[in-house]
C-alpha positions as semicolon CSV with decimal commas, in nm:
position;residue;x (nm);y (nm);z (nm)
1;X;-0,101;-0,341;0,597
2;X;-0,239;-0,629;0,793
3;X;-0,437;-0,798;0,519
4;X;-0,420;-0,855;0,148
5;X;-0,437;-0,549;-0,075
6;X;-0,538;-0,601;-0,435
7;X;-0,613;-0,342;-0,700
8;X;-0,728;-0,016;-0,546
9;X;-0,617;-0,118;-0,197
10;X;-0,262;-0,167;-0,319
11;X;-0,279;0,157;-0,517
12;X;-0,391;0,344;-0,204
13;X;-0,095;0,203;-0,010
14;X;0,144;0,303;-0,290
15;X;0,030;0,664;-0,256
16;X;0,165;0,677;0,101
17;X;0,505;0,808;0,204
18;X;0,584;0,492;0,402
19;X;0,441;0,144;0,358
20;X;0,447;-0,084;0,660
21;X;0,326;-0,438;0,597
22;X;0,306;-0,749;0,808
23;X;0,470;-1,067;0,685
24;X;0,248;-1,290;0,476
25;X;0,035;-1,011;0,330
26;X;-0,044;-1,047;-0,041
27;X;-0,050;-0,747;-0,271
28;X;-0,108;-0,713;-0,641
29;X;-0,283;-0,554;-0,931
30;X;-0,520;-0,815;-1,079
31;X;-0,694;-0,584;-1,327
32;X;-0,506;-0,737;-1,621
33;X;-0,696;-1,062;-1,556
34;X;-1,001;-0,895;-1,711
35;X;-0,805;-0,699;-1,975
36;X;-0,788;-0,372;-1,783
37;X;-0,502;-0,190;-1,614
38;X;-0,486;-0,037;-1,266
39;X;-0,581;0,321;-1,343
40;X;-0,598;0,488;-1,004
41;X;-0,231;0,579;-0,965
42;X;-0,044;0,248;-0,970
43;X;0,191;0,339;-1,255
44;X;0,269;0,685;-1,121
45;X;0,330;0,567;-0,765
46;X;0,517;0,249;-0,860
47;X;0,757;0,452;-1,077
48;X;0,850;0,658;-0,771
49;X;0,984;0,340;-0,611
50;X;1,095;0,107;-0,892
51;X;1,200;0,150;-1,258
52;X;0,915;0,195;-1,510
53;X;0,981;-0,137;-1,687
54;X;0,952;-0,319;-1,352
55;X;0,631;-0,129;-1,275
56;X;0,485;-0,237;-1,610
57;X;0,588;-0,599;-1,550
58;X;0,416;-0,595;-1,211
59;X;0,101;-0,432;-1,352
60;X;0,076;-0,666;-1,651
61;X;0,150;-0,988;-1,460
62;X;-0,164;-0,986;-1,245
63;X;0,038;-1,172;-0,981
64;X;-0,021;-1,141;-0,610
65;X;0,317;-1,096;-0,444
66;X;0,400;-1,142;-0,079
67;X;0,495;-0,853;0,146
68;X;0,837;-1,017;0,175
69;X;0,887;-1,006;-0,205
70;X;0,767;-0,646;-0,222
71;X;1,001;-0,550;0,062
72;X;1,295;-0,695;-0,133
73;X;1,181;-0,494;-0,438
74;X;1,167;-0,172;-0,236
75;X;0,789;-0,133;-0,248
76;X;0,735;-0,212;0,119
77;X;0,946;0,008;0,347
78;X;0,902;-0,177;0,675
79;X;0,830;-0,548;0,704
80;X;0,682;-0,642;1,041
81;X;0,621;-0,986;1,189
82;X;0,259;-1,100;1,162
83;X;0,051;-0,936;1,433
84;X;0,307;-0,662;1,498
85;X;0,211;-0,413;1,229
86;X;0,065;-0,160;1,472
87;X;0,383;-0,163;1,679
88;X;0,593;-0,121;1,364
89;X;0,387;0,184;1,260
90;X;0,425;0,330;1,609
91;X;0,803;0,283;1,581
92;X;0,810;0,460;1,242
93;X;0,616;0,750;1,396
94;X;0,853;0,761;1,695
95;X;1,162;0,770;1,468
96;X;1,010;1,042;1,250
97;X;0,925;1,257;1,553
98;X;1,298;1,282;1,625
99;X;1,356;1,448;1,286
100;X;1,029;1,623;1,195
101;X;1,181;1,904;0,987
102;X;1,413;1,674;0,795
103;X;1,130;1,425;0,728
104;X;0,892;1,700;0,613
105;X;1,159;1,848;0,388
106;X;1,235;1,506;0,242
107;X;0,866;1,459;0,151
108;X;0,865;1,800;-0,018
109;X;1,184;1,722;-0,210
110;X;1,044;1,387;-0,324
111;X;0,727;1,560;-0,445
112;X;0,937;1,813;-0,638
113;X;1,171;1,554;-0,788
114;X;0,898;1,299;-0,865
115;X;0,572;1,489;-0,894
116;X;0,237;1,325;-0,953
117;X;0,013;1,602;-1,077
118;X;-0,364;1,616;-1,078
119;X;-0,346;1,651;-1,458
120;X;-0,146;1,327;-1,481
121;X;-0,392;1,140;-1,260
122;X;-0,693;1,271;-1,455
123;X;-0,537;1,177;-1,790
124;X;-0,459;0,826;-1,666
125;X;-0,810;0,789;-1,529
126;X;-0,951;0,901;-1,864
127;X;-0,743;0,635;-2,039
128;X;-0,870;0,380;-1,786
129;X;-1,233;0,478;-1,854
130;X;-1,178;0,457;-2,231
131;X;-1,024;0,112;-2,187
132;X;-1,301;-0,006;-1,951
133;X;-1,567;0,099;-2,201
134;X;-1,406;-0,129;-2,461
135;X;-1,420;-0,443;-2,245
136;X;-1,599;-0,734;-2,404
137;X;-1,832;-0,996;-2,266
138;X;-1,547;-1,233;-2,173
139;X;-1,377;-0,966;-1,963
140;X;-1,704;-0,880;-1,790
141;X;-1,766;-1,247;-1,704
142;X;-1,414;-1,276;-1,562
143;X;-1,471;-0,963;-1,354
144;X;-1,801;-1,101;-1,224
145;X;-1,632;-1,431;-1,125
146;X;-1,363;-1,240;-0,935
147;X;-1,625;-1,033;-0,753
148;X;-1,820;-1,347;-0,658
149;X;-1,500;-1,509;-0,532
150;X;-1,428;-1,204;-0,316
151;X;-1,779;-1,215;-0,170
152;X;-1,742;-1,586;-0,092
153;X;-1,401;-1,528;0,066
154;X;-1,533;-1,238;0,273
155;X;-1,838;-1,438;0,384
156;X;-1,610;-1,726;0,486
157;X;-1,376;-1,502;0,685
158;X;-1,670;-1,331;0,857
159;X;-1,818;-1,668;0,951
160;X;-1,483;-1,777;1,097
161;X;-1,464;-1,460;1,310
162;X;-1,814;-1,500;1,454
């Protein structure tokens, strides 16, 4: 991860076997700010790495945590200096090539010991949809403000790169 990952971006990273992040990256689950919860796998994948009560605290806080904090918590596997994320990923790949059968077996064992089934994901998504359909006007306004802020931030970063 070379840039901030909030909501679905963080959930996508959590679904990976290994998370490599550069220093200074921010990650979090801001859905609680508009009275929703991250319903695309966050709970299931967080609980594979940290205790359920810690996962719930993280999900309900809405905080953006640094890659350094998440590394200390065990959510980021490899913390790379800023600008060296690609090299860190290449090193992880190199190390894993030395033990391909052991690494593959470990992934299978993890999936057996801590499964995340399609049924579980569908049930969580259904709960998310039910919750989203109950959101009131205040939550929708908050969501719209967050979306506008993201567009402004993206427009500003694009202008700086040009």
